[in-house]
Backbone of each chain as ProteinMPNN parsed JSONL, in Angstrom:
{"seq_chain_A": "QSALTQPPSASGSPGQSVTISCTGTSSDVGGYNYVSWYQQYPGKAPKVMIYEVSKRPSGVPDRFSGSKSGNTASLTVSGLQAEDEADYYCCSHAGSDIYVFGTGTKVTVL", "coords_chain_A": {"N_chain_A": [[39.262, -39.457, 23.791], [39.514, -41.146, 20.843], [38.648, -40.682, 17.374], [36.66, -43.062, 15.584], [37.874, -45.318, 13.095], [37.387, -45.023, 9.685], [37.294, -45.918, 6.178], [38.301, -43.432, 3.815], [36.891, -43.29, 1.407], [34.536, -45.036, -0.695], [33.202, -47.04, -3.305], [30.882, -48.032, -5.891], [29.126, -49.647, -8.572], [25.821, -49.015, -9.88], [23.417, -51.203, -8.465], [25.305, -52.907, -7.44], [27.086, -53.969, -4.414], [28.302, -52.251, -1.521], [30.59, -52.093, 1.129], [31.284, -50.633, 4.218], [33.751, -50.121, 6.609], [34.272, -49.757, 10.164], [36.385, -49.076, 12.546], [37.247, -49.523, 15.88], [37.943, -49.731, 19.325], [38.198, -52.013, 22.137], [37.02, -50.538, 24.048], [35.032, -49.097, 22.952], [33.547, -49.68, 20.142], [33.945, -52.506, 20.278], [33.1, -53.067, 22.831], [30.411, -52.6, 23.284], [27.058, -53.07, 22.102], [26.155, -50.868, 20.668], [26.359, -49.467, 18.21], [25.838, -47.136, 15.697], [24.774, -45.917, 12.485], [25.043, -43.21, 10.16], [23.7, -41.313, 7.516], [24.639, -38.694, 5.406], [23.861, -35.986, 3.406], [25.355, -33.421, 1.352], [25.41, -30.324, 3.014], [23.239, -30.92, 4.569], [21.482, -32.186, 7.508], [22.561, -35.081, 9.359], [21.188, -38.453, 9.005], [19.795, -41.178, 10.728], [20.583, -44.496, 9.913], [21.116, -47.085, 10.683], [20.928, -48.687, 13.833], [22.032, -49.804, 17.085], [23.87, -51.747, 16.165], [22.693, -53.461, 14.102], [20.043, -52.88, 13.61], [17.263, -51.481, 11.846], [15.793, -48.317, 11.489], [12.296, -47.497, 11.115], [11.27, -47.022, 7.785], [13.751, -46.909, 6.617], [15.391, -48.32, 3.878], [15.637, -51.897, 3.29], [17.943, -52.474, 2.039], [20.037, -51.535, 3.359], [22.269, -52.658, 5.772], [23.696, -53.768, 8.882], [26.543, -54.888, 10.795], [28.758, -56.498, 13.166], [32.023, -57.36, 14.245], [34.151, -58.246, 16.658], [36.219, -55.526, 17.271], [35.397, -54.093, 15.109], [32.902, -52.606, 13.196], [30.463, -52.827, 10.555], [28.901, -51.427, 7.674], [26.711, -52.299, 5.169], [25.655, -51.601, 1.948], [23.408, -52.739, -0.199], [22.51, -53.472, -3.622], [23.073, -50.933, -4.847], [22.013, -47.57, -5.306], [21.6, -44.489, -7.114], [20.832, -42.506, -5.338], [22.058, -43.24, -3.011], [24.495, -42.139, -2.874], [26.508, -40.41, -0.803], [27.785, -39.107, 2.334], [28.889, -41.234, 4.946], [28.694, -42.024, 8.366], [29.88, -43.742, 11.192], [28.993, -44.395, 14.6], [29.682, -44.832, 18.01], [28.777, -45.914, 21.285], [30.776, -45.215, 24.099], [31.17, -45.945, 26.686], [30.455, -44.768, 30.017], [28.428, -43.067, 29.233], [29.295, -41.571, 27.043], [30.011, -40.718, 23.612], [31.375, -41.55, 20.387], [32.27, -40.572, 17.133], [32.839, -41.911, 13.819], [35.412, -41.373, 11.305], [34.305, -40.886, 8.864], [32.984, -41.745, 5.621], [33.003, -41.319, 2.189], [30.685, -42.239, -0.099], [30.558, -43.191, -3.404], [28.579, -43.515, -6.261], [29.147, -45.135, -9.103]], "CA_chain_A": [[38.583, -40.453, 22.974], [39.868, -40.961, 19.437], [37.615, -41.006, 16.395], [36.685, -44.399, 14.993], [38.525, -45.263, 11.786], [36.649, -45.454, 8.496], [37.998, -45.577, 4.935], [37.817, -42.124, 3.325], [35.991, -43.405, 0.279], [34.11, -46.348, -1.185], [32.405, -46.83, -4.513], [30.314, -49.196, -6.556], [28.194, -49.358, -9.662], [24.415, -49.275, -9.512], [23.079, -52.606, -8.324], [26.336, -53.615, -6.686], [27.103, -53.743, -2.966], [29.49, -51.621, -0.963], [30.688, -52.285, 2.577], [32.126, -49.64, 4.887], [34.177, -50.587, 7.93], [34.368, -48.77, 11.244], [37.242, -49.772, 13.504], [37.486, -48.857, 17.152], [38.673, -50.518, 20.33], [37.345, -52.746, 23.057], [36.367, -49.553, 24.915], [33.879, -48.514, 22.269], [32.85, -50.611, 19.238], [34.028, -53.881, 20.757], [32.581, -53.234, 24.173], [28.973, -52.336, 23.367], [26.274, -53.253, 20.877], [25.518, -49.57, 20.46], [26.924, -48.814, 17.039], [24.837, -46.61, 14.774], [25.295, -45.385, 11.218], [24.333, -42.027, 9.704], [23.879, -40.878, 6.133], [24.582, -37.243, 5.333], [24.016, -35.326, 2.112], [26.001, -32.11, 1.521], [24.594, -29.226, 3.511], [22.058, -31.415, 5.295], [21.732, -32.874, 8.77], [22.646, -36.539, 9.224], [19.984, -39.259, 9.22], [20.164, -42.498, 11.211], [20.257, -45.582, 8.993], [21.255, -48.328, 11.45], [21.237, -48.482, 15.241], [22.306, -51.039, 17.837], [24.661, -52.589, 15.256], [22.063, -54.058, 12.92], [18.603, -52.582, 13.528], [16.896, -50.41, 10.921], [14.595, -47.537, 11.845], [11.238, -47.597, 10.114], [11.448, -46.141, 6.639], [15.067, -47.125, 5.993], [15.308, -49.514, 3.015], [16.358, -53.07, 3.79], [19.231, -52.552, 1.333], [21.047, -51.136, 4.334], [22.404, -53.625, 6.851], [24.866, -53.555, 9.718], [27.071, -56.035, 11.525], [29.935, -56.197, 13.985], [32.889, -58.463, 14.627], [35.216, -57.705, 17.488], [36.271, -54.06, 17.381], [35.047, -53.499, 13.82], [31.525, -52.656, 12.711], [30.376, -52.652, 9.1], [27.64, -51.066, 7.033], [26.647, -52.761, 3.79], [24.562, -51.1, 1.122], [23.215, -53.665, -1.307], [21.691, -52.907, -4.691], [23.354, -49.498, -4.835], [21.229, -46.659, -6.143], [22.208, -43.166, -7.222], [20.496, -41.718, -4.138], [22.887, -43.675, -1.888], [25.746, -41.375, -2.887], [26.465, -39.535, 0.363], [28.781, -39.424, 3.362], [28.382, -42.126, 5.976], [29.45, -41.973, 9.612], [29.504, -44.632, 12.277], [29.05, -43.781, 15.935], [29.618, -45.861, 19.04], [28.824, -45.617, 22.702], [32.149, -45.477, 24.516], [31.203, -46.056, 28.135], [30.214, -43.546, 30.8], [27.481, -42.204, 28.51], [29.906, -40.747, 26.015], [29.906, -41.255, 22.27], [32.435, -41.168, 19.471], [31.943, -40.78, 15.722], [33.886, -42.32, 12.902], [36.016, -40.318, 10.492], [33.441, -40.643, 7.724], [33.287, -42.364, 4.333], [32.229, -40.799, 1.059], [30.288, -43.298, -1.022], [30.297, -42.735, -4.767], [27.932, -44.48, -7.152], [29.827, -44.934, -10.39]], "C_chain_A": [[38.882, -40.208, 21.498], [38.719, -41.353, 18.528], [37.784, -42.437, 15.906], [37.216, -44.282, 13.565], [37.637, -45.84, 10.692], [37.506, -45.175, 7.259], [37.442, -44.267, 4.403], [36.781, -42.249, 2.214], [35.659, -44.857, -0.034], [33.233, -46.093, -2.4], [31.888, -48.141, -5.071], [29.376, -48.753, -7.658], [26.767, -49.603, -9.199], [24.122, -50.766, -9.505], [24.086, -53.417, -7.545], [26.205, -53.33, -5.188], [28.392, -53.027, -2.583], [29.442, -51.808, 0.553], [31.693, -51.301, 3.149], [32.475, -50.174, 6.274], [34.323, -49.419, 8.903], [35.126, -49.446, 12.379], [37.495, -48.924, 14.74], [38.315, -49.733, 18.059], [37.674, -51.283, 21.187], [36.614, -51.808, 24.023], [35.175, -48.883, 24.236], [33.17, -49.565, 21.409], [32.811, -52.029, 19.809], [33.355, -54.129, 22.087], [31.074, -53.107, 24.317], [28.292, -52.633, 22.031], [25.465, -51.995, 20.585], [26.235, -48.815, 19.353], [25.777, -48.371, 16.142], [25.533, -46.032, 13.556], [24.4, -44.255, 10.724], [24.703, -41.717, 8.265], [23.748, -39.357, 6.111], [24.809, -36.765, 3.901], [24.655, -33.953, 2.349], [25.019, -31.035, 1.966], [23.363, -29.635, 4.302], [22.466, -32.058, 6.618], [21.812, -34.384, 8.523], [21.307, -37.206, 9.501], [20.426, -40.655, 9.674], [19.667, -43.584, 10.257], [20.248, -46.946, 9.69], [21.509, -47.947, 12.9], [21.382, -49.833, 15.931], [22.867, -52.118, 16.906], [23.929, -52.961, 13.975], [20.579, -53.749, 12.769], [18.355, -51.393, 12.594], [15.7, -49.647, 11.434], [13.54, -47.714, 10.751], [11.493, -46.581, 9.001], [12.8, -46.277, 5.961], [14.992, -48.406, 5.148], [16.123, -50.674, 3.552], [17.623, -53.347, 2.975], [20.381, -52.19, 2.277], [21.074, -52.156, 5.469], [23.694, -53.365, 7.613], [25.27, -54.83, 10.429], [28.278, -55.59, 12.335], [30.696, -57.481, 14.259], [34.065, -57.879, 15.404], [35.125, -56.195, 17.598], [35.901, -53.347, 16.086], [33.578, -53.72, 13.48], [31.528, -52.389, 11.212], [28.971, -52.262, 8.689], [27.718, -51.551, 5.593], [25.428, -52.159, 3.113], [24.479, -52.013, -0.092], [22.356, -53.006, -2.38], [21.827, -51.394, -4.76], [22.472, -48.72, -5.803], [21.895, -45.294, -6.125], [21.985, -42.34, -5.957], [21.312, -42.13, -2.926], [24.217, -42.929, -1.846], [25.666, -40.285, -1.824], [27.667, -39.851, 1.24], [28.123, -40.287, 4.423], [29.306, -42.102, 7.188], [28.95, -43.053, 10.561], [29.622, -43.864, 13.59], [28.919, -44.903, 16.948], [29.529, -45.253, 20.424], [30.218, -46.017, 23.181], [32.274, -45.532, 26.035], [30.941, -44.72, 28.802], [29.357, -42.54, 30.052], [28.139, -41.225, 27.559], [29.874, -41.482, 24.682], [31.084, -40.782, 21.431], [31.994, -41.493, 18.052], [33.143, -41.322, 14.961], [34.353, -41.142, 12.064], [35.223, -40.017, 9.225], [33.93, -41.292, 6.438], [32.385, -41.768, 3.266], [31.944, -41.959, 0.101], [29.915, -42.684, -2.367], [29.645, -43.855, -5.571], [28.422, -44.198, -8.562], [28.869, -44.851, -11.566]], "O_chain_A": [[38.529, -39.156, 20.966], [37.921, -42.232, 18.853], [38.897, -42.955, 15.823], [37.023, -43.259, 12.909], [37.197, -46.987, 10.764], [38.357, -44.286, 7.29], [36.244, -44.01, 4.522], [35.892, -41.407, 2.094], [36.4, -45.775, 0.317], [32.595, -45.044, -2.505], [32.398, -49.217, -4.757], [28.895, -47.62, -7.667], [26.541, -50.323, -8.227], [24.52, -51.498, -10.411], [23.767, -54.495, -7.044], [25.343, -52.566, -4.754], [29.427, -53.178, -3.232], [28.385, -51.693, 1.173], [32.803, -51.154, 2.638], [31.602, -50.624, 7.016], [34.474, -48.263, 8.508], [34.574, -50.286, 13.089], [37.9, -47.765, 14.652], [39.262, -50.389, 17.627], [36.463, -51.203, 20.98], [35.7, -52.23, 24.731], [34.399, -48.182, 24.886], [32.285, -50.266, 21.9], [31.76, -52.671, 19.819], [33.068, -55.273, 22.438], [30.516, -53.463, 25.355], [28.887, -52.464, 20.967], [24.269, -52.048, 20.298], [26.662, -47.675, 19.534], [24.859, -49.142, 15.864], [26.719, -45.702, 13.591], [23.176, -44.313, 10.842], [25.857, -41.842, 7.855], [22.842, -38.801, 6.732], [25.814, -37.096, 3.272], [24.509, -33.384, 3.431], [23.951, -30.859, 1.38], [22.54, -28.794, 4.663], [23.624, -32.422, 6.824], [21.201, -34.897, 7.586], [20.419, -36.631, 10.13], [21.324, -41.247, 9.076], [18.505, -43.597, 9.85], [19.476, -47.837, 9.334], [22.229, -46.987, 13.17], [20.921, -50.861, 15.434], [22.385, -53.25, 16.879], [24.472, -52.8, 12.882], [19.923, -54.302, 11.886], [19.128, -50.435, 12.558], [14.687, -50.253, 11.783], [13.861, -48.041, 9.608], [11.879, -45.439, 9.252], [12.976, -45.804, 4.838], [14.578, -49.453, 5.645], [17.161, -50.481, 4.185], [18.298, -54.351, 3.202], [21.542, -52.505, 2.015], [20.039, -52.478, 6.054], [24.655, -52.818, 7.072], [24.458, -55.731, 10.64], [28.754, -54.462, 12.209], [30.109, -58.541, 14.475], [34.867, -57.115, 14.865], [34.087, -55.649, 17.972], [36.072, -52.133, 15.975], [33.079, -54.845, 13.475], [32.467, -51.804, 10.671], [27.985, -52.706, 9.276], [28.676, -51.251, 4.881], [24.316, -52.204, 3.64], [25.394, -52.044, -0.916], [21.573, -52.1, -2.094], [20.835, -50.665, -4.737], [22.22, -49.134, -6.935], [22.667, -44.985, -5.218], [22.854, -41.565, -5.556], [21.273, -41.446, -1.903], [24.98, -43.07, -0.891], [24.864, -39.358, -1.928], [28.462, -40.739, 0.934], [26.953, -40.1, 4.759], [30.529, -42.152, 7.06], [27.745, -43.252, 10.712], [30.271, -42.82, 13.664], [28.125, -45.824, 16.758], [30.127, -44.213, 20.703], [30.774, -47.021, 22.736], [33.321, -45.218, 26.602], [31.18, -43.665, 28.215], [29.521, -41.329, 30.201], [27.591, -40.154, 27.297], [29.73, -42.703, 24.63], [31.705, -39.759, 21.72], [31.42, -42.551, 17.796], [34.29, -41.209, 15.394], [33.771, -40.058, 12.106], [35.452, -38.993, 8.582], [35.133, -41.38, 6.192], [31.164, -41.719, 3.419], [32.865, -42.575, -0.437], [29.077, -41.787, -2.453], [30.107, -44.996, -5.559], [28.14, -43.145, -9.134], [29.304, -44.684, -12.705]]}, "seq_chain_B": "QVQLVQSGAEVKKPGASVKVSCKASGYTFTGYYMHWVRQAPGQGLEWMGWVHPNSGSTKYAQKFQGRVTMTRDTSISTVYMELSSLRSDDTAVYYCAMSSSPRFDYWGQGTLVTVSA", "coords_chain_B": {"N_chain_B": [[4.639, -33.99, 14.559], [8.096, -34.57, 15.185], [10.169, -31.823, 15.758], [13.123, -29.942, 15.619], [14.321, -26.857, 16.085], [16.799, -24.652, 15.413], [18.754, -21.792, 16.5], [19.883, -18.867, 14.669], [22.681, -18.234, 12.381], [25.937, -17.317, 13.594], [28.526, -14.911, 14.125], [31.599, -14.624, 15.586], [34.244, -13.181, 17.556], [37.625, -14.271, 18.183], [38.122, -15.694, 21.397], [35.711, -14.9, 22.423], [32.326, -15.829, 23.488], [29.719, -18.124, 22.526], [26.23, -18.786, 22.255], [24.039, -21.206, 21.459], [20.755, -22.047, 20.542], [18.107, -24.534, 20.735], [15.049, -25.388, 19.866], [12.505, -27.534, 20.793], [9.777, -29.546, 19.588], [6.702, -31.44, 19.28], [7.037, -33.754, 20.726], [7.476, -35.316, 23.988], [9.248, -33.192, 25.742], [10.841, -33.44, 28.063], [11.483, -36.085, 28.189], [13.593, -37.19, 26.765], [17.066, -37.477, 25.902], [19.144, -34.745, 24.85], [21.532, -34.156, 22.491], [24.614, -32.577, 21.445], [26.314, -32.001, 18.473], [29.056, -31.315, 16.394], [30.341, -30.0, 13.27], [33.054, -29.246, 11.502], [34.016, -27.202, 8.681], [34.026, -29.154, 5.781], [34.798, -31.352, 7.23], [34.466, -34.177, 9.533], [31.845, -35.521, 11.705], [31.507, -34.556, 15.121], [31.081, -35.492, 18.365], [29.809, -33.659, 21.108], [28.504, -33.581, 23.584], [25.829, -34.128, 26.033], [22.583, -33.114, 27.317], [20.144, -33.753, 29.77], [16.868, -32.998, 29.563], [14.98, -33.274, 31.642], [16.203, -33.585, 34.21], [18.322, -31.872, 33.983], [20.866, -32.776, 34.036], [24.188, -33.336, 32.791], [26.646, -34.358, 30.324], [29.857, -34.182, 29.086], [32.08, -34.264, 26.273], [35.486, -35.034, 26.757], [37.236, -33.316, 25.484], [35.961, -30.86, 25.419], [35.463, -30.152, 27.975], [35.143, -27.78, 30.547], [34.901, -25.705, 28.805], [32.467, -25.799, 27.576], [28.958, -25.476, 28.094], [25.912, -26.936, 28.702], [22.505, -26.379, 28.816], [19.022, -26.2, 29.844], [15.637, -25.043, 29.265], [12.77, -25.796, 30.487], [10.294, -24.623, 30.373], [9.964, -23.531, 27.908], [10.668, -25.51, 26.243], [13.331, -25.765, 25.289], [16.764, -26.222, 24.58], [20.154, -25.3, 25.291], [23.427, -24.569, 24.093], [26.428, -23.475, 25.136], [29.504, -22.21, 24.214], [32.692, -21.31, 25.168], [35.605, -19.101, 25.117], [36.331, -18.964, 22.383], [37.951, -20.221, 19.439], [39.596, -20.103, 16.244], [39.391, -22.639, 15.168], [37.031, -23.541, 16.128], [35.115, -22.881, 14.399], [32.328, -23.999, 12.808], [29.49, -26.062, 11.906], [26.943, -26.429, 14.161], [24.983, -28.898, 15.595], [21.941, -29.845, 17.184], [20.645, -32.859, 18.557], [18.189, -35.228, 19.111], [17.797, -38.041, 21.235], [16.382, -41.248, 21.628], [17.34, -43.572, 22.41], [20.446, -45.375, 22.356], [21.072, -43.815, 19.905], [20.893, -41.21, 17.465], [18.033, -39.766, 16.857], [16.526, -37.593, 15.788], [17.376, -34.529, 14.239], [18.447, -31.125, 14.51], [18.445, -28.271, 12.265], [20.92, -27.269, 12.091], [23.451, -24.889, 13.026], [25.498, -22.407, 11.921], [28.523, -21.413, 13.185], [30.843, -18.968, 13.067], [34.148, -18.171, 13.664], [36.107, -15.486, 13.751], [38.612, -13.012, 13.429]], "CA_chain_B": [[5.924, -34.539, 14.159], [9.217, -34.023, 15.945], [10.926, -30.748, 15.118], [14.157, -29.257, 16.389], [14.612, -25.634, 15.345], [17.957, -24.001, 16.021], [18.936, -20.366, 16.29], [20.562, -18.51, 13.435], [24.134, -18.189, 12.27], [26.648, -16.378, 14.463], [29.928, -14.578, 13.842], [32.211, -14.227, 16.854], [35.69, -12.952, 17.556], [38.373, -15.195, 19.05], [38.047, -15.388, 22.822], [34.328, -14.641, 22.816], [31.47, -16.994, 23.727], [28.523, -18.209, 21.697], [25.176, -19.61, 22.841], [23.146, -21.692, 20.409], [19.539, -22.638, 21.102], [17.46, -25.611, 19.986], [13.677, -25.469, 20.386], [11.908, -28.823, 20.451], [8.324, -29.664, 19.564], [6.201, -32.678, 18.704], [7.253, -34.893, 21.605], [7.625, -34.931, 25.39], [10.59, -32.597, 25.8], [11.623, -33.888, 29.222], [11.653, -37.532, 28.172], [14.666, -37.673, 25.892], [18.328, -36.761, 25.898], [19.488, -33.888, 23.726], [22.966, -34.124, 22.27], [25.167, -31.577, 20.535], [27.318, -32.549, 17.565], [29.499, -30.251, 15.498], [31.005, -30.422, 12.029], [33.867, -28.192, 10.903], [33.886, -27.206, 7.218], [34.701, -30.231, 5.075], [35.278, -32.36, 8.169], [33.493, -35.143, 10.023], [31.005, -35.211, 12.863], [32.203, -34.63, 16.417], [30.14, -35.452, 19.487], [30.24, -32.704, 22.122], [27.94, -33.872, 24.896], [24.363, -34.156, 26.114], [21.868, -32.622, 28.487], [18.835, -34.381, 29.901], [15.976, -31.886, 29.884], [14.202, -33.472, 32.866], [17.022, -33.331, 35.402], [19.364, -30.886, 33.722], [22.195, -33.394, 34.109], [24.972, -33.177, 31.566], [27.867, -35.117, 30.114], [30.591, -33.521, 28.016], [33.296, -34.892, 25.783], [36.643, -34.516, 27.488], [37.844, -32.227, 24.712], [35.253, -29.599, 25.621], [35.3, -29.914, 29.41], [35.624, -26.484, 30.983], [34.608, -24.667, 27.797], [31.095, -25.938, 27.097], [27.882, -25.599, 29.074], [24.618, -27.267, 28.091], [21.419, -26.119, 29.748], [17.685, -26.303, 29.245], [14.541, -24.281, 29.842], [11.63, -26.666, 30.227], [9.08, -23.83, 30.148], [9.847, -23.229, 26.479], [11.143, -26.699, 25.5], [14.532, -25.328, 24.568], [18.079, -26.49, 25.146], [21.179, -24.35, 24.874], [24.828, -24.972, 24.142], [27.3, -22.303, 25.173], [30.92, -22.542, 24.067], [33.459, -20.12, 25.502], [37.005, -19.013, 24.675], [36.284, -19.448, 21.003], [39.134, -20.171, 18.603], [39.228, -20.232, 14.826], [39.028, -24.028, 14.844], [35.657, -23.807, 16.58], [34.238, -22.602, 13.272], [31.672, -25.269, 12.485], [28.038, -26.155, 12.041], [26.583, -27.083, 15.412], [23.677, -29.545, 15.526], [21.341, -30.552, 18.31], [20.088, -34.137, 18.099], [17.431, -35.9, 20.168], [17.972, -39.49, 21.223], [15.464, -42.053, 22.425], [18.099, -44.773, 22.736], [21.783, -45.02, 21.871], [21.139, -43.361, 18.516], [20.409, -39.841, 17.336], [16.86, -39.97, 16.013], [16.099, -36.375, 15.099], [18.416, -33.512, 14.233], [18.123, -29.77, 14.119], [18.911, -27.908, 10.911], [22.307, -26.831, 12.177], [23.755, -23.463, 13.204], [26.892, -22.107, 11.566], [29.246, -20.477, 14.03], [32.103, -18.572, 12.44], [35.039, -17.454, 14.582], [37.057, -14.749, 12.907], [38.994, -11.694, 13.922]], "C_chain_B": [[7.032, -33.839, 14.952], [9.92, -32.954, 15.12], [11.924, -30.175, 16.108], [14.571, -28.045, 15.564], [15.691, -24.856, 16.082], [18.004, -22.516, 15.689], [19.827, -20.113, 15.074], [22.08, -18.43, 13.534], [24.723, -17.07, 13.131], [28.05, -16.133, 13.935], [30.513, -14.031, 15.132], [33.708, -14.006, 16.679], [36.375, -13.981, 18.456], [38.328, -14.721, 20.495], [36.646, -15.133, 23.322], [33.606, -15.955, 23.108], [30.298, -16.964, 22.753], [27.517, -19.123, 22.394], [24.178, -19.932, 21.748], [21.929, -22.342, 21.058], [18.923, -23.66, 20.159], [16.076, -25.798, 20.597], [13.006, -26.731, 19.871], [10.389, -28.756, 20.458], [7.948, -31.024, 18.996], [6.45, -33.921, 19.533], [7.389, -34.385, 23.034], [9.067, -34.5, 25.633], [11.449, -33.199, 26.899], [11.947, -35.377, 29.202], [12.871, -38.063, 27.438], [15.914, -36.818, 26.01], [18.425, -35.851, 24.671], [21.007, -33.793, 23.658], [23.338, -32.931, 21.388], [26.334, -32.208, 19.777], [27.767, -31.414, 16.659], [30.244, -30.827, 14.301], [31.731, -29.221, 11.438], [33.759, -28.297, 9.383], [34.7, -28.323, 6.56], [35.184, -31.373, 5.952], [34.144, -33.268, 8.645], [32.697, -34.649, 11.222], [31.788, -35.41, 14.156], [31.173, -34.486, 17.532], [30.682, -34.551, 20.587], [29.72, -33.032, 23.521], [26.428, -33.935, 24.844], [23.864, -33.479, 27.371], [20.556, -33.384, 28.559], [17.857, -33.313, 30.368], [15.193, -32.056, 31.188], [14.998, -33.047, 34.091], [18.012, -32.186, 35.225], [20.758, -31.474, 33.796], [22.87, -33.339, 32.752], [26.145, -34.153, 31.537], [28.553, -34.491, 28.926], [31.758, -34.373, 27.558], [34.486, -34.235, 26.465], [37.255, -33.307, 26.788], [37.225, -30.87, 25.039], [35.035, -29.266, 27.105], [35.913, -28.562, 29.795], [35.31, -25.348, 30.017], [33.168, -24.696, 27.332], [30.128, -26.054, 28.267], [26.583, -25.857, 28.329], [23.533, -27.128, 29.149], [20.082, -26.299, 29.046], [16.717, -25.397, 29.973], [13.275, -25.07, 29.512], [10.357, -25.871, 29.919], [8.872, -23.502, 28.669], [10.461, -24.343, 25.624], [12.381, -26.394, 24.666], [15.791, -25.733, 25.319], [19.078, -25.502, 24.551], [22.562, -25.003, 24.977], [25.666, -23.707, 24.079], [28.751, -22.76, 25.127], [31.722, -21.261, 24.268], [34.881, -20.195, 24.955], [37.157, -19.508, 23.242], [37.61, -19.235, 20.279], [38.694, -20.356, 17.157], [38.822, -21.665, 14.489], [37.707, -24.466, 15.479], [34.641, -23.451, 15.497], [33.65, -23.91, 12.765], [30.163, -25.068, 12.429], [27.755, -26.97, 13.293], [25.15, -27.606, 15.296], [23.219, -29.987, 16.913], [20.689, -31.813, 17.745], [19.436, -34.841, 19.273], [17.631, -37.405, 20.079], [16.973, -40.166, 22.143], [16.138, -43.344, 22.871], [19.528, -44.457, 22.297], [21.845, -44.768, 20.374], [20.566, -41.958, 18.497], [19.278, -39.841, 16.326], [16.504, -38.759, 15.169], [17.16, -35.301, 15.297], [17.83, -32.144, 13.93], [18.721, -29.465, 12.754], [20.372, -27.459, 10.902], [22.432, -25.322, 12.303], [25.223, -23.249, 12.892], [27.443, -21.061, 12.525], [30.598, -20.216, 13.378], [32.903, -17.767, 13.442], [36.127, -16.796, 13.742], [37.343, -13.392, 13.509], [38.531, -10.596, 12.967]], "O_chain_B": [[6.908, -32.675, 15.332], [10.224, -33.152, 13.944], [11.611, -29.953, 17.278], [15.11, -28.191, 14.468], [15.511, -24.454, 17.232], [17.383, -22.05, 14.734], [20.44, -21.032, 14.531], [22.668, -18.541, 14.61], [24.098, -16.035, 13.359], [28.682, -17.027, 13.371], [29.981, -13.08, 15.705], [34.343, -14.565, 15.784], [35.76, -14.498, 19.389], [38.473, -13.534, 20.788], [36.412, -15.146, 24.53], [34.179, -17.039, 22.995], [29.936, -15.911, 22.226], [27.893, -20.102, 23.038], [23.549, -19.038, 21.181], [22.065, -23.103, 22.017], [19.178, -23.657, 18.955], [15.946, -26.306, 21.71], [12.945, -26.968, 18.664], [9.79, -28.008, 21.231], [8.747, -31.678, 18.326], [6.117, -35.026, 19.106], [7.414, -33.177, 23.271], [9.977, -35.324, 25.717], [12.639, -33.443, 26.703], [12.617, -35.876, 30.107], [13.151, -39.261, 27.485], [15.841, -35.603, 26.192], [17.871, -36.142, 23.611], [21.673, -33.409, 24.619], [22.5, -32.361, 20.689], [27.21, -32.85, 20.358], [26.939, -30.627, 16.201], [30.707, -31.967, 14.314], [31.101, -28.291, 10.933], [33.445, -29.365, 8.855], [35.911, -28.42, 6.759], [35.896, -32.261, 5.483], [33.002, -33.133, 8.205], [32.858, -33.518, 11.681], [32.619, -36.311, 14.266], [30.48, -33.472, 17.622], [31.85, -34.647, 20.962], [30.403, -32.795, 24.518], [25.816, -33.817, 23.782], [24.595, -33.293, 28.344], [19.924, -33.637, 27.534], [18.008, -32.779, 31.467], [14.782, -31.059, 31.781], [14.53, -32.251, 34.906], [18.481, -31.604, 36.203], [21.741, -30.749, 33.637], [22.216, -33.3, 31.71], [26.571, -34.689, 32.561], [27.938, -34.284, 27.88], [32.352, -35.111, 28.344], [34.487, -33.03, 26.717], [37.736, -32.383, 27.443], [37.898, -29.843, 24.945], [34.486, -28.216, 27.437], [37.042, -28.245, 29.422], [35.435, -24.174, 30.365], [32.687, -23.723, 26.753], [30.443, -26.653, 29.296], [26.201, -25.097, 27.439], [23.634, -27.691, 30.239], [20.013, -26.517, 27.837], [16.928, -25.029, 31.128], [12.774, -25.014, 28.389], [9.444, -26.388, 29.276], [7.754, -23.23, 28.233], [10.739, -24.151, 24.44], [12.452, -26.732, 23.484], [15.87, -25.602, 26.541], [18.876, -24.951, 23.469], [22.814, -25.858, 25.826], [25.622, -22.964, 23.099], [29.168, -23.605, 25.919], [31.462, -20.25, 23.617], [35.301, -21.214, 24.406], [37.997, -20.356, 22.94], [38.293, -18.229, 20.469], [37.55, -20.723, 16.888], [37.988, -21.876, 13.608], [37.317, -25.629, 15.374], [33.445, -23.691, 15.66], [34.376, -24.812, 12.346], [29.638, -24.037, 12.85], [28.273, -28.075, 13.455], [24.229, -26.866, 14.95], [24.025, -30.452, 17.72], [20.239, -31.83, 16.6], [20.064, -35.031, 20.315], [17.636, -37.977, 18.989], [16.743, -39.732, 23.271], [15.557, -44.119, 23.631], [19.785, -43.324, 21.89], [22.59, -45.437, 19.657], [19.838, -41.563, 19.408], [19.5, -39.905, 15.117], [16.216, -38.883, 13.978], [17.758, -35.178, 16.366], [16.851, -32.017, 13.194], [19.415, -30.294, 12.165], [20.978, -27.292, 9.844], [21.623, -24.572, 11.758], [26.093, -23.845, 13.528], [26.895, -19.966, 12.655], [31.39, -21.134, 13.167], [32.403, -16.794, 14.008], [36.948, -17.464, 13.114], [36.454, -12.715, 14.026], [38.766, -9.415, 13.223]]}, "name": "protein", "num_of_chains": 2, "seq": "QSALTQPPSASGSPGQSVTISCTGTSSDVGGYNYVSWYQQYPGKAPKVMIYEVSKRPSGVPDRFSGSKSGNTASLTVSGLQAEDEADYYCCSHAGSDIYVFGTGTKVTVLQVQLVQSGAEVKKPGASVKVSCKASGYTFTGYYMHWVRQAPGQGLEWMGWVHPNSGSTKYAQKFQGRVTMTRDTSISTVYMELSSLRSDDTAVYYCAMSSSPRFDYWGQGTLVTVSA"}
């Protein structure tokens, strides 16, 4: 199972929006509505921000949104804030109860 | 509140095995899958597999088949991940993560495993 493809980096100024893509195949991203997104600060454990493509856990700001089209999922952070600077990883169910993570994207707030 | 507390850092020689524990509290231990995810220094997250604490059933990523064993002890609400035939590229932080659905809701603090001669 190959890792899902994400851009290594993305950036935006405070208040702007940034969108991160996560490209897989029809065997993972395209085949299931079980894509989740995780935010990770250096030296810390990841935190779920989006699950089942577009759902937000309680406590996650509505500035974070998710979507999917075909084999590509996307995470959009609107109204960027300094605290959004972190690494972001997508993850997809890949059939037979296995999972695969994306390669990760470092978001920089300019 | 849900807490996952992992065992401490380990240093192992190549070819050895390591067993990392993850003690759960604050929820019904047998009701939720426990996954293991690792992260090599400066690298991304890598899913390793899961164990279901109720049945003890497991599922492993193909990459780790034959080298990883995930078990649980329901009497102390603890899951274990044992990785054998360690190599230098197994040096990583290993996380346990509880899932209530196809997402990883709660994570342990991570355990650094260093493989070095």
